[in-house]
MARFI-412315 format. One record per atom (N, C-alpha, C): residue number from 1; residue in three letters; atom name; x, y, z. Coordinates in steps of 0.2 Angstrom, whole numbers. Atoms other than C-alpha are relative to their C-alpha. Example, Ala and Ser with C-alpha at 12.3 -4.5 7.8 and 13.67 -1.06 7.14 Angstrom:
! residues 2
{resi: 1	resn: ALA	name: N	c1: 4	c2: -6	c3: 0}
{resi: 1	resn: ALA	name: CA	c1: 62	c2: -22	c3: 39}
{resi: 1	resn: ALA	name: C	c1: 4	c2: 6	c3: 0}
{resi: 2	resn: SER	name: N	c1: -4	c2: -6	c3: -1}
{resi: 2	resn: SER	name: CA	c1: 68	c2: -5	c3: 36}
{resi: 2	resn: SER	name: C	c1: -4	c2: 5	c3: 3}
! end
This chain:
! residues 123
{resi: 1	resn: ALA	name: N	c1: -7	c2: 1	c3: 1}
{resi: 1	resn: ALA	name: CA	c1: -648	c2: 517	c3: 106}
{resi: 1	resn: ALA	name: C	c1: 3	c2: -4	c3: 6}
{resi: 2	resn: THR	name: N	c1: -3	c2: 3	c3: -5}
{resi: 2	resn: THR	name: CA	c1: -638	c2: 505	c3: 115}
{resi: 2	resn: THR	name: C	c1: 8	c2: 1	c3: 0}
{resi: 3	resn: PHE	name: N	c1: -7	c2: -1	c3: 0}
{resi: 3	resn: PHE	name: CA	c1: -620	c2: 508	c3: 121}
{resi: 3	resn: PHE	name: C	c1: 3	c2: -5	c3: 4}
{resi: 4	resn: ARG	name: N	c1: -4	c2: 6	c3: -4}
{resi: 4	resn: ARG	name: CA	c1: -607	c2: 495	c3: 126}
{resi: 4	resn: ARG	name: C	c1: 7	c2: 3	c3: 1}
{resi: 5	resn: TYR	name: N	c1: -7	c2: -2	c3: -2}
{resi: 5	resn: TYR	name: CA	c1: -591	c2: 499	c3: 135}
{resi: 5	resn: TYR	name: C	c1: 4	c2: -6	c3: 2}
{resi: 6	resn: VAL	name: N	c1: -5	c2: 6	c3: -2}
{resi: 6	resn: VAL	name: CA	c1: -576	c2: 487	c3: 136}
{resi: 6	resn: VAL	name: C	c1: 6	c2: 3	c3: 2}
{resi: 7	resn: ILE	name: N	c1: -6	c2: -2	c3: -3}
{resi: 7	resn: ILE	name: CA	c1: -562	c2: 490	c3: 147}
{resi: 7	resn: ILE	name: C	c1: 5	c2: -6	c3: 0}
{resi: 8	resn: GLU	name: N	c1: -5	c2: 5	c3: 0}
{resi: 8	resn: GLU	name: CA	c1: -546	c2: 480	c3: 144}
{resi: 8	resn: GLU	name: C	c1: 5	c2: 1	c3: 6}
{resi: 9	resn: GLY	name: N	c1: -5	c2: -1	c3: -5}
{resi: 9	resn: GLY	name: CA	c1: -534	c2: 477	c3: 159}
{resi: 9	resn: GLY	name: C	c1: 7	c2: -1	c3: -3}
{resi: 10	resn: GLY	name: N	c1: -7	c2: 1	c3: 2}
{resi: 10	resn: GLY	name: CA	c1: -516	c2: 477	c3: 158}
{resi: 10	resn: GLY	name: C	c1: 2	c2: -7	c3: -1}
{resi: 11	resn: VAL	name: N	c1: -2	c2: 7	c3: 1}
{resi: 11	resn: VAL	name: CA	c1: -507	c2: 462	c3: 151}
{resi: 11	resn: VAL	name: C	c1: 7	c2: -1	c3: 3}
{resi: 12	resn: TRP	name: N	c1: -6	c2: 2	c3: -3}
{resi: 12	resn: TRP	name: CA	c1: -493	c2: 454	c3: 160}
{resi: 12	resn: TRP	name: C	c1: 4	c2: -4	c3: -5}
{resi: 13	resn: GLU	name: N	c1: -4	c2: 3	c3: 4}
{resi: 13	resn: GLU	name: CA	c1: -479	c2: 449	c3: 149}
{resi: 13	resn: GLU	name: C	c1: 6	c2: -2	c3: 3}
{resi: 14	resn: LYS	name: N	c1: -6	c2: 3	c3: -4}
{resi: 14	resn: LYS	name: CA	c1: -466	c2: 437	c3: 156}
{resi: 14	resn: LYS	name: C	c1: 6	c2: 3	c3: -3}
{resi: 15	resn: GLU	name: N	c1: -6	c2: -2	c3: 3}
{resi: 15	resn: GLU	name: CA	c1: -453	c2: 442	c3: 144}
{resi: 15	resn: GLU	name: C	c1: 2	c2: 8	c3: 1}
{resi: 16	resn: GLU	name: N	c1: -1	c2: -7	c3: -2}
{resi: 16	resn: GLU	name: CA	c1: -455	c2: 461	c3: 147}
{resi: 16	resn: GLU	name: C	c1: 2	c2: 0	c3: 8}
{resi: 17	resn: ALA	name: N	c1: -1	c2: 0	c3: -7}
{resi: 17	resn: ALA	name: CA	c1: -455	c2: 457	c3: 166}
{resi: 17	resn: ALA	name: C	c1: 7	c2: -2	c3: 1}
{resi: 18	resn: LYS	name: N	c1: -7	c2: 2	c3: -1}
{resi: 18	resn: LYS	name: CA	c1: -438	c2: 448	c3: 164}
{resi: 18	resn: LYS	name: C	c1: 5	c2: 6	c3: -2}
{resi: 19	resn: LYS	name: N	c1: -4	c2: -5	c3: 2}
{resi: 19	resn: LYS	name: CA	c1: -431	c2: 463	c3: 155}
{resi: 19	resn: LYS	name: C	c1: 0	c2: 6	c3: 5}
{resi: 20	resn: ASP	name: N	c1: 1	c2: -5	c3: -6}
{resi: 20	resn: ASP	name: CA	c1: -437	c2: 475	c3: 169}
{resi: 20	resn: ASP	name: C	c1: 5	c2: -2	c3: 5}
{resi: 21	resn: LEU	name: N	c1: -5	c2: 2	c3: -6}
{resi: 21	resn: LEU	name: CA	c1: -426	c2: 465	c3: 181}
{resi: 21	resn: LEU	name: C	c1: 7	c2: 3	c3: -1}
{resi: 22	resn: ARG	name: N	c1: -6	c2: -3	c3: 1}
{resi: 22	resn: ARG	name: CA	c1: -411	c2: 473	c3: 173}
{resi: 22	resn: ARG	name: C	c1: 0	c2: 7	c3: 3}
{resi: 23	resn: GLU	name: N	c1: 0	c2: -7	c3: -2}
{resi: 23	resn: GLU	name: CA	c1: -417	c2: 490	c3: 179}
{resi: 23	resn: GLU	name: C	c1: 0	c2: 1	c3: 8}
{resi: 24	resn: ILE	name: N	c1: 0	c2: 0	c3: -8}
{resi: 24	resn: ILE	name: CA	c1: -416	c2: 485	c3: 198}
{resi: 24	resn: ILE	name: C	c1: 7	c2: 3	c3: 2}
{resi: 25	resn: PHE	name: N	c1: -7	c2: -2	c3: -3}
{resi: 25	resn: PHE	name: CA	c1: -402	c2: 495	c3: 207}
{resi: 25	resn: PHE	name: C	c1: -1	c2: 2	c3: 7}
{resi: 26	resn: VAL	name: N	c1: 0	c2: -3	c3: -6}
{resi: 26	resn: VAL	name: CA	c1: -398	c2: 502	c3: 224}
{resi: 26	resn: VAL	name: C	c1: 2	c2: 7	c3: 1}
{resi: 27	resn: VAL	name: N	c1: -1	c2: -7	c3: -1}
{resi: 27	resn: VAL	name: CA	c1: -398	c2: 520	c3: 229}
{resi: 27	resn: VAL	name: C	c1: 1	c2: 1	c3: 8}
{resi: 28	resn: PRO	name: N	c1: -6	c2: -3	c3: 4}
{resi: 28	resn: PRO	name: CA	c1: -387	c2: 528	c3: 235}
{resi: 28	resn: PRO	name: C	c1: 5	c2: -6	c3: 0}
{resi: 29	resn: ASP	name: N	c1: -6	c2: 4	c3: 1}
{resi: 29	resn: ASP	name: CA	c1: -372	c2: 518	c3: 229}
{resi: 29	resn: ASP	name: C	c1: 6	c2: 4	c3: -3}
{resi: 30	resn: PRO	name: N	c1: -1	c2: 2	c3: -7}
{resi: 30	resn: PRO	name: CA	c1: -360	c2: 520	c3: 237}
{resi: 30	resn: PRO	name: C	c1: -4	c2: 4	c3: 5}
{resi: 31	resn: TYR	name: N	c1: 3	c2: -3	c3: -5}
{resi: 31	resn: TYR	name: CA	c1: -369	c2: 523	c3: 253}
{resi: 31	resn: TYR	name: C	c1: 6	c2: 3	c3: 5}
{resi: 32	resn: VAL	name: N	c1: -5	c2: -4	c3: -4}
{resi: 32	resn: VAL	name: CA	c1: -358	c2: 536	c3: 263}
{resi: 32	resn: VAL	name: C	c1: -3	c2: 2	c3: 7}
{resi: 33	resn: VAL	name: N	c1: 2	c2: -1	c3: -7}
{resi: 33	resn: VAL	name: CA	c1: -361	c2: 536	c3: 282}
{resi: 33	resn: VAL	name: C	c1: -7	c2: 3	c3: 1}
{resi: 34	resn: THR	name: N	c1: 7	c2: -3	c3: 0}
{resi: 34	resn: THR	name: CA	c1: -376	c2: 548	c3: 280}
{resi: 34	resn: THR	name: C	c1: -1	c2: 2	c3: -7}
{resi: 35	resn: ASN	name: N	c1: 2	c2: -3	c3: 7}
{resi: 35	resn: ASN	name: CA	c1: -385	c2: 553	c3: 264}
{resi: 35	resn: ASN	name: C	c1: -6	c2: 4	c3: 0}
{resi: 36	resn: SER	name: N	c1: 6	c2: -4	c3: 0}
{resi: 36	resn: SER	name: CA	c1: -398	c2: 564	c3: 258}
{resi: 36	resn: SER	name: C	c1: -7	c2: -3	c3: 0}
{resi: 37	resn: PHE	name: N	c1: 6	c2: 4	c3: 0}
{resi: 37	resn: PHE	name: CA	c1: -411	c2: 550	c3: 257}
{resi: 37	resn: PHE	name: C	c1: -3	c2: -1	c3: 7}
{resi: 38	resn: GLU	name: N	c1: 2	c2: 1	c3: -6}
{resi: 38	resn: GLU	name: CA	c1: -412	c2: 549	c3: 275}
{resi: 38	resn: GLU	name: C	c1: -4	c2: 5	c3: 4}
{resi: 39	resn: THR	name: N	c1: 4	c2: -5	c3: -4}
{resi: 39	resn: THR	name: CA	c1: -424	c2: 557	c3: 287}
{resi: 39	resn: THR	name: C	c1: 3	c2: 2	c3: 6}
{resi: 40	resn: ILE	name: N	c1: -3	c2: -2	c3: -6}
{resi: 40	resn: ILE	name: CA	c1: -417	c2: 567	c3: 301}
{resi: 40	resn: ILE	name: C	c1: -6	c2: 0	c3: 5}
{resi: 41	resn: TYR	name: N	c1: 5	c2: 0	c3: -5}
{resi: 41	resn: TYR	name: CA	c1: -426	c2: 564	c3: 317}
{resi: 41	resn: TYR	name: C	c1: 0	c2: 6	c3: 4}
{resi: 42	resn: GLU	name: N	c1: 1	c2: -6	c3: -4}
{resi: 42	resn: GLU	name: CA	c1: -432	c2: 579	c3: 327}
{resi: 42	resn: GLU	name: C	c1: 4	c2: 0	c3: 6}
{resi: 43	resn: LEU	name: N	c1: -4	c2: 1	c3: -6}
{resi: 43	resn: LEU	name: CA	c1: -425	c2: 573	c3: 343}
{resi: 43	resn: LEU	name: C	c1: 7	c2: -3	c3: -1}
{resi: 44	resn: GLY	name: N	c1: -6	c2: 3	c3: 0}
{resi: 44	resn: GLY	name: CA	c1: -407	c2: 571	c3: 344}
{resi: 44	resn: GLY	name: C	c1: 4	c2: 1	c3: -7}
{resi: 45	resn: GLY	name: N	c1: -4	c2: -2	c3: 7}
{resi: 45	resn: GLY	name: CA	c1: -403	c2: 576	c3: 325}
{resi: 45	resn: GLY	name: C	c1: 3	c2: -6	c3: -3}
{resi: 46	resn: THR	name: N	c1: -3	c2: 5	c3: 3}
{resi: 46	resn: THR	name: CA	c1: -399	c2: 558	c3: 321}
{resi: 46	resn: THR	name: C	c1: -4	c2: -2	c3: -6}
{resi: 47	resn: THR	name: N	c1: 3	c2: 2	c3: 7}
{resi: 47	resn: THR	name: CA	c1: -404	c2: 550	c3: 304}
{resi: 47	resn: THR	name: C	c1: -1	c2: -8	c3: 0}
{resi: 48	resn: GLN	name: N	c1: 2	c2: 7	c3: 1}
{resi: 48	resn: GLN	name: CA	c1: -412	c2: 533	c3: 299}
{resi: 48	resn: GLN	name: C	c1: 5	c2: -2	c3: -5}
{resi: 49	resn: ARG	name: N	c1: -5	c2: 3	c3: 5}
{resi: 49	resn: ARG	name: CA	c1: -398	c2: 524	c3: 290}
{resi: 49	resn: ARG	name: C	c1: -4	c2: -5	c3: -5}
{resi: 50	resn: ARG	name: N	c1: 3	c2: 5	c3: 5}
{resi: 50	resn: ARG	name: CA	c1: -404	c2: 515	c3: 274}
{resi: 50	resn: ARG	name: C	c1: 2	c2: 1	c3: -7}
{resi: 51	resn: VAL	name: N	c1: -1	c2: 0	c3: 7}
{resi: 51	resn: VAL	name: CA	c1: -402	c2: 511	c3: 256}
{resi: 51	resn: VAL	name: C	c1: -7	c2: -3	c3: -3}
{resi: 52	resn: ASP	name: N	c1: 6	c2: 2	c3: 3}
{resi: 52	resn: ASP	name: CA	c1: -416	c2: 508	c3: 244}
{resi: 52	resn: ASP	name: C	c1: 1	c2: -4	c3: -6}
{resi: 53	resn: PHE	name: N	c1: 0	c2: 4	c3: 6}
{resi: 53	resn: PHE	name: CA	c1: -419	c2: 495	c3: 231}
{resi: 53	resn: PHE	name: C	c1: -5	c2: 2	c3: -4}
{resi: 54	resn: VAL	name: N	c1: 5	c2: -3	c3: 4}
{resi: 54	resn: VAL	name: CA	c1: -428	c2: 502	c3: 216}
{resi: 54	resn: VAL	name: C	c1: -1	c2: -4	c3: -6}
{resi: 55	resn: ASN	name: N	c1: 2	c2: 4	c3: 6}
{resi: 55	resn: ASN	name: CA	c1: -437	c2: 496	c3: 201}
{resi: 55	resn: ASN	name: C	c1: -2	c2: -7	c3: 1}
{resi: 56	resn: LEU	name: N	c1: 2	c2: 7	c3: -2}
{resi: 56	resn: LEU	name: CA	c1: -443	c2: 480	c3: 210}
{resi: 56	resn: LEU	name: C	c1: -6	c2: -2	c3: -4}
{resi: 57	resn: PRO	name: N	c1: 6	c2: 3	c3: 3}
{resi: 57	resn: PRO	name: CA	c1: -456	c2: 469	c3: 202}
{resi: 57	resn: PRO	name: C	c1: -5	c2: 0	c3: 6}
{resi: 58	resn: PRO	name: N	c1: 5	c2: 0	c3: -5}
{resi: 58	resn: PRO	name: CA	c1: -473	c2: 469	c3: 212}
{resi: 58	resn: PRO	name: C	c1: 1	c2: -5	c3: 6}
{resi: 59	resn: LYS	name: N	c1: -1	c2: 5	c3: -5}
{resi: 59	resn: LYS	name: CA	c1: -468	c2: 454	c3: 222}
{resi: 59	resn: LYS	name: C	c1: 7	c2: -4	c3: -1}
{resi: 60	resn: CYS	name: N	c1: -6	c2: 3	c3: 0}
{resi: 60	resn: CYS	name: CA	c1: -451	c2: 448	c3: 226}
{resi: 60	resn: CYS	name: C	c1: 3	c2: -1	c3: 7}
{resi: 61	resn: THR	name: N	c1: -4	c2: 1	c3: -6}
{resi: 61	resn: THR	name: CA	c1: -438	c2: 443	c3: 239}
{resi: 61	resn: THR	name: C	c1: 7	c2: 2	c3: -1}
{resi: 62	resn: ILE	name: N	c1: -6	c2: -3	c3: 1}
{resi: 62	resn: ILE	name: CA	c1: -422	c2: 452	c3: 241}
{resi: 62	resn: ILE	name: C	c1: 5	c2: -4	c3: 6}
{resi: 63	resn: HIS	name: N	c1: -5	c2: 3	c3: -5}
{resi: 63	resn: HIS	name: CA	c1: -407	c2: 442	c3: 249}
{resi: 63	resn: HIS	name: C	c1: 6	c2: 4	c3: -1}
{resi: 64	resn: ILE	name: N	c1: -6	c2: -5	c3: -1}
{resi: 64	resn: ILE	name: CA	c1: -392	c2: 453	c3: 255}
{resi: 64	resn: ILE	name: C	c1: 6	c2: -4	c3: 3}
{resi: 65	resn: PHE	name: N	c1: -5	c2: 4	c3: -2}
{resi: 65	resn: PHE	name: CA	c1: -375	c2: 445	c3: 257}
{resi: 65	resn: PHE	name: C	c1: 7	c2: 4	c3: 1}
{resi: 66	resn: THR	name: N	c1: -7	c2: -3	c3: -1}
{resi: 66	resn: THR	name: CA	c1: -357	c2: 450	c3: 263}
{resi: 66	resn: THR	name: C	c1: 4	c2: -2	c3: -6}
{resi: 67	resn: ALA	name: N	c1: -4	c2: 2	c3: 5}
{resi: 67	resn: ALA	name: CA	c1: -343	c2: 449	c3: 251}
{resi: 67	resn: ALA	name: C	c1: 3	c2: -7	c3: 1}
{resi: 68	resn: SER	name: N	c1: -2	c2: 7	c3: -1}
{resi: 68	resn: SER	name: CA	c1: -338	c2: 433	c3: 259}
{resi: 68	resn: SER	name: C	c1: -6	c2: -5	c3: -1}
{resi: 69	resn: GLY	name: N	c1: 5	c2: 4	c3: 1}
{resi: 69	resn: GLY	name: CA	c1: -355	c2: 426	c3: 255}
{resi: 69	resn: GLY	name: C	c1: -5	c2: -2	c3: 5}
{resi: 70	resn: LYS	name: N	c1: 5	c2: 1	c3: -6}
{resi: 70	resn: LYS	name: CA	c1: -364	c2: 426	c3: 272}
{resi: 70	resn: LYS	name: C	c1: -6	c2: 4	c3: -1}
{resi: 71	resn: LYS	name: N	c1: 6	c2: -3	c3: 1}
{resi: 71	resn: LYS	name: CA	c1: -382	c2: 430	c3: 271}
{resi: 71	resn: LYS	name: C	c1: -1	c2: 5	c3: 6}
{resi: 72	resn: VAL	name: N	c1: 2	c2: -4	c3: -6}
{resi: 72	resn: VAL	name: CA	c1: -386	c2: 445	c3: 282}
{resi: 72	resn: VAL	name: C	c1: -7	c2: 3	c3: 1}
{resi: 73	resn: ARG	name: N	c1: 6	c2: -2	c3: -1}
{resi: 73	resn: ARG	name: CA	c1: -403	c2: 450	c3: 278}
{resi: 73	resn: ARG	name: C	c1: -5	c2: -3	c3: -6}
{resi: 74	resn: THR	name: N	c1: 5	c2: 2	c3: 5}
{resi: 74	resn: THR	name: CA	c1: -419	c2: 444	c3: 268}
{resi: 74	resn: THR	name: C	c1: -6	c2: 5	c3: 1}
{resi: 75	resn: LEU	name: N	c1: 5	c2: -5	c3: 0}
{resi: 75	resn: LEU	name: CA	c1: -432	c2: 457	c3: 264}
{resi: 75	resn: LEU	name: C	c1: -6	c2: -3	c3: -5}
{resi: 76	resn: GLU	name: N	c1: 5	c2: 2	c3: 4}
{resi: 76	resn: GLU	name: CA	c1: -449	c2: 453	c3: 257}
{resi: 76	resn: GLU	name: C	c1: -3	c2: 7	c3: -3}
{resi: 77	resn: HIS	name: N	c1: 3	c2: -6	c3: 3}
{resi: 77	resn: HIS	name: CA	c1: -457	c2: 466	c3: 244}
{resi: 77	resn: HIS	name: C	c1: -6	c2: -3	c3: -3}
{resi: 78	resn: GLU	name: N	c1: 6	c2: 1	c3: 4}
{resi: 78	resn: GLU	name: CA	c1: -475	c2: 466	c3: 239}
{resi: 78	resn: GLU	name: C	c1: -4	c2: 6	c3: 0}
{resi: 79	resn: SER	name: N	c1: 3	c2: -6	c3: 0}
{resi: 79	resn: SER	name: CA	c1: -481	c2: 482	c3: 233}
{resi: 79	resn: SER	name: C	c1: 0	c2: 2	c3: -8}
{resi: 80	resn: THR	name: N	c1: 0	c2: -3	c3: 7}
{resi: 80	resn: THR	name: CA	c1: -486	c2: 491	c3: 216}
{resi: 80	resn: THR	name: C	c1: 1	c2: 7	c3: 0}
{resi: 81	resn: VAL	name: N	c1: -1	c2: -7	c3: -1}
{resi: 81	resn: VAL	name: CA	c1: -483	c2: 508	c3: 223}
{resi: 81	resn: VAL	name: C	c1: 7	c2: 2	c3: 1}
{resi: 82	resn: ASP	name: N	c1: -7	c2: -2	c3: -2}
{resi: 82	resn: ASP	name: CA	c1: -468	c2: 519	c3: 226}
{resi: 82	resn: ASP	name: C	c1: 5	c2: -2	c3: -5}
{resi: 83	resn: TYR	name: N	c1: -5	c2: 2	c3: 5}
{resi: 83	resn: TYR	name: CA	c1: -459	c2: 514	c3: 210}
{resi: 83	resn: TYR	name: C	c1: 4	c2: -6	c3: 1}
{resi: 84	resn: GLY	name: N	c1: -4	c2: 6	c3: -2}
{resi: 84	resn: GLY	name: CA	c1: -455	c2: 497	c3: 216}
{resi: 84	resn: GLY	name: C	c1: 6	c2: 1	c3: 4}
{resi: 85	resn: ARG	name: N	c1: -5	c2: -2	c3: -5}
{resi: 85	resn: ARG	name: CA	c1: -445	c2: 503	c3: 231}
{resi: 85	resn: ARG	name: C	c1: -1	c2: -4	c3: 6}
{resi: 86	resn: LYS	name: N	c1: 0	c2: 3	c3: -6}
{resi: 86	resn: LYS	name: CA	c1: -440	c2: 494	c3: 246}
{resi: 86	resn: LYS	name: C	c1: 6	c2: 2	c3: 4}
{resi: 87	resn: SER	name: N	c1: -6	c2: -2	c3: -4}
{resi: 87	resn: SER	name: CA	c1: -429	c2: 501	c3: 260}
{resi: 87	resn: SER	name: C	c1: 3	c2: -5	c3: 4}
{resi: 88	resn: TRP	name: N	c1: -4	c2: 4	c3: -5}
{resi: 88	resn: TRP	name: CA	c1: -416	c2: 492	c3: 270}
{resi: 88	resn: TRP	name: C	c1: 3	c2: 4	c3: 5}
{resi: 89	resn: ASP	name: N	c1: -3	c2: -4	c3: -6}
{resi: 89	resn: ASP	name: CA	c1: -411	c2: 499	c3: 287}
{resi: 89	resn: ASP	name: C	c1: 7	c2: -1	c3: 2}
{resi: 90	resn: LEU	name: N	c1: -7	c2: 2	c3: -1}
{resi: 90	resn: LEU	name: CA	c1: -394	c2: 492	c3: 286}
{resi: 90	resn: LEU	name: C	c1: 1	c2: -4	c3: 6}
{resi: 91	resn: THR	name: N	c1: -1	c2: 5	c3: -6}
{resi: 91	resn: THR	name: CA	c1: -397	c2: 479	c3: 300}
{resi: 91	resn: THR	name: C	c1: 0	c2: -7	c3: -3}
{resi: 92	resn: SER	name: N	c1: 1	c2: 7	c3: 2}
{resi: 92	resn: SER	name: CA	c1: -395	c2: 461	c3: 299}
{resi: 92	resn: SER	name: C	c1: -6	c2: -4	c3: 2}
{resi: 93	resn: ASP	name: N	c1: 6	c2: 3	c3: -3}
{resi: 93	resn: ASP	name: CA	c1: -408	c2: 448	c3: 302}
{resi: 93	resn: ASP	name: C	c1: 1	c2: -1	c3: 7}
{resi: 94	resn: ASP	name: N	c1: -1	c2: 1	c3: -7}
{resi: 94	resn: ASP	name: CA	c1: -400	c2: 446	c3: 319}
{resi: 94	resn: ASP	name: C	c1: -1	c2: 6	c3: 4}
{resi: 95	resn: GLY	name: N	c1: 1	c2: -6	c3: -3}
{resi: 95	resn: GLY	name: CA	c1: -403	c2: 464	c3: 323}
{resi: 95	resn: GLY	name: C	c1: 5	c2: 6	c3: -1}
{resi: 96	resn: PRO	name: N	c1: -4	c2: -6	c3: 0}
{resi: 96	resn: PRO	name: CA	c1: -387	c2: 474	c3: 324}
{resi: 96	resn: PRO	name: C	c1: 2	c2: 3	c3: -7}
{resi: 97	resn: GLU	name: N	c1: -2	c2: -3	c3: 6}
{resi: 97	resn: GLU	name: CA	c1: -381	c2: 486	c3: 310}
{resi: 97	resn: GLU	name: C	c1: 6	c2: -4	c3: -3}
{resi: 98	resn: VAL	name: N	c1: -5	c2: 4	c3: 3}
{resi: 98	resn: VAL	name: CA	c1: -370	c2: 478	c3: 297}
{resi: 98	resn: VAL	name: C	c1: 6	c2: 5	c3: -1}
{resi: 99	resn: ALA	name: N	c1: -6	c2: -4	c3: 1}
{resi: 99	resn: ALA	name: CA	c1: -352	c2: 483	c3: 294}
{resi: 99	resn: ALA	name: C	c1: 1	c2: 3	c3: -7}
{resi: 100	resn: PHE	name: N	c1: -1	c2: -3	c3: 7}
{resi: 100	resn: PHE	name: CA	c1: -346	c2: 494	c3: 280}
{resi: 100	resn: PHE	name: C	c1: 4	c2: -5	c3: -4}
{resi: 101	resn: GLY	name: N	c1: -3	c2: 5	c3: 4}
{resi: 101	resn: GLY	name: CA	c1: -340	c2: 485	c3: 265}
{resi: 101	resn: GLY	name: C	c1: -4	c2: -1	c3: -7}
{resi: 102	resn: ILE	name: N	c1: 4	c2: 1	c3: 6}
{resi: 102	resn: ILE	name: CA	c1: -346	c2: 478	c3: 248}
{resi: 102	resn: ILE	name: C	c1: -5	c2: -6	c3: 2}
{resi: 103	resn: TYR	name: N	c1: 5	c2: 4	c3: -1}
{resi: 103	resn: TYR	name: CA	c1: -362	c2: 469	c3: 248}
{resi: 103	resn: TYR	name: C	c1: -3	c2: -2	c3: -7}
{resi: 104	resn: PHE	name: N	c1: 3	c2: 2	c3: 6}
{resi: 104	resn: PHE	name: CA	c1: -371	c2: 458	c3: 235}
{resi: 104	resn: PHE	name: C	c1: -7	c2: -1	c3: 2}
{resi: 105	resn: PHE	name: N	c1: 7	c2: 1	c3: -1}
{resi: 105	resn: PHE	name: CA	c1: -389	c2: 456	c3: 233}
{resi: 105	resn: PHE	name: C	c1: -3	c2: -5	c3: -6}
{resi: 106	resn: VAL	name: N	c1: 4	c2: 5	c3: 5}
{resi: 106	resn: VAL	name: CA	c1: -401	c2: 443	c3: 224}
{resi: 106	resn: VAL	name: C	c1: -7	c2: 2	c3: 1}
{resi: 107	resn: VAL	name: N	c1: 8	c2: -1	c3: 0}
{resi: 107	resn: VAL	name: CA	c1: -419	c2: 448	c3: 219}
{resi: 107	resn: VAL	name: C	c1: -3	c2: -6	c3: -3}
{resi: 108	resn: ASP	name: N	c1: 3	c2: 6	c3: 2}
{resi: 108	resn: ASP	name: CA	c1: -429	c2: 433	c3: 217}
{resi: 108	resn: ASP	name: C	c1: -8	c2: 2	c3: -1}
{resi: 109	resn: ALA	name: N	c1: 7	c2: -1	c3: 1}
{resi: 109	resn: ALA	name: CA	c1: -446	c2: 436	c3: 208}
{resi: 109	resn: ALA	name: C	c1: -3	c2: -6	c3: -3}
{resi: 110	resn: PRO	name: N	c1: 3	c2: 6	c3: 3}
{resi: 110	resn: PRO	name: CA	c1: -458	c2: 422	c3: 206}
{resi: 110	resn: PRO	name: C	c1: -3	c2: 0	c3: -7}
{resi: 111	resn: ASP	name: N	c1: 2	c2: 0	c3: 7}
{resi: 111	resn: ASP	name: CA	c1: -462	c2: 417	c3: 188}
{resi: 111	resn: ASP	name: C	c1: 3	c2: 5	c3: -4}
{resi: 112	resn: ILE	name: N	c1: -4	c2: -5	c3: 4}
{resi: 112	resn: ILE	name: CA	c1: -450	c2: 430	c3: 182}
{resi: 112	resn: ILE	name: C	c1: 7	c2: -2	c3: -1}
{resi: 113	resn: GLY	name: N	c1: -7	c2: 1	c3: 0}
{resi: 113	resn: GLY	name: CA	c1: -432	c2: 427	c3: 187}
{resi: 113	resn: GLY	name: C	c1: 3	c2: 3	c3: 5}
{resi: 114	resn: SER	name: N	c1: -4	c2: -3	c3: -5}
{resi: 114	resn: SER	name: CA	c1: -418	c2: 434	c3: 197}
{resi: 114	resn: SER	name: C	c1: 4	c2: 5	c3: -3}
{resi: 115	resn: LYS	name: N	c1: -4	c2: -5	c3: 2}
{resi: 115	resn: LYS	name: CA	c1: -407	c2: 449	c3: 197}
{resi: 115	resn: LYS	name: C	c1: 6	c2: 0	c3: 5}
{resi: 116	resn: ARG	name: N	c1: -6	c2: 0	c3: -5}
{resi: 116	resn: ARG	name: CA	c1: -389	c2: 449	c3: 205}
{resi: 116	resn: ARG	name: C	c1: 3	c2: 7	c3: -1}
{resi: 117	resn: GLY	name: N	c1: -3	c2: -6	c3: 1}
{resi: 117	resn: GLY	name: CA	c1: -380	c2: 465	c3: 209}
{resi: 117	resn: GLY	name: C	c1: 4	c2: 1	c3: 7}
{resi: 118	resn: LYS	name: N	c1: -4	c2: -1	c3: -6}
{resi: 118	resn: LYS	name: CA	c1: -368	c2: 473	c3: 222}
{resi: 118	resn: LYS	name: C	c1: -1	c2: 8	c3: 1}
{resi: 119	resn: PHE	name: N	c1: 0	c2: -7	c3: -2}
{resi: 119	resn: PHE	name: CA	c1: -367	c2: 490	c3: 231}
{resi: 119	resn: PHE	name: C	c1: 5	c2: 0	c3: 6}
{resi: 120	resn: ALA	name: N	c1: -5	c2: -2	c3: -5}
{resi: 120	resn: ALA	name: CA	c1: -355	c2: 498	c3: 244}
{resi: 120	resn: ALA	name: C	c1: -3	c2: 4	c3: 6}
{resi: 121	resn: LEU	name: N	c1: 2	c2: -4	c3: -6}
{resi: 121	resn: LEU	name: CA	c1: -357	c2: 504	c3: 262}
{resi: 121	resn: LEU	name: C	c1: 7	c2: 3	c3: 2}
{resi: 122	resn: ILE	name: N	c1: -6	c2: -3	c3: -1}
{resi: 122	resn: ILE	name: CA	c1: -343	c2: 517	c3: 265}
{resi: 122	resn: ILE	name: C	c1: 0	c2: 4	c3: 6}
{resi: 123	resn: LYS	name: N	c1: 0	c2: -4	c3: -6}
{resi: 123	resn: LYS	name: CA	c1: -338	c2: 525	c3: 282}
{resi: 123	resn: LYS	name: C	c1: 3	c2: 7	c3: -2}
! end
């Protein structure tokens, strides 16, 4: 007797991937000075300030802008684990922490499309 096994891989469907872009969001929103997502450092009791972008496609670029349209940070995401999550440490590309306020983001995913959204950082 001869046995033959066939394993079919997952199929990438562009239209489904475009629909999935609608599921991208930021947590926590609003971010309030400190939140339960942050890790408390043993020394000094301070926390790592951050927000997370979730439900990201496996490969994308996240652009973060102030309400006035100034780009403050660009993040590259390339991962298929952790539920499509990318953390932002609330710093600008120049280094210092950003101010509190309303921020906009654009997620650009090659061959899929883009998603725009907003979130708030509250003191």
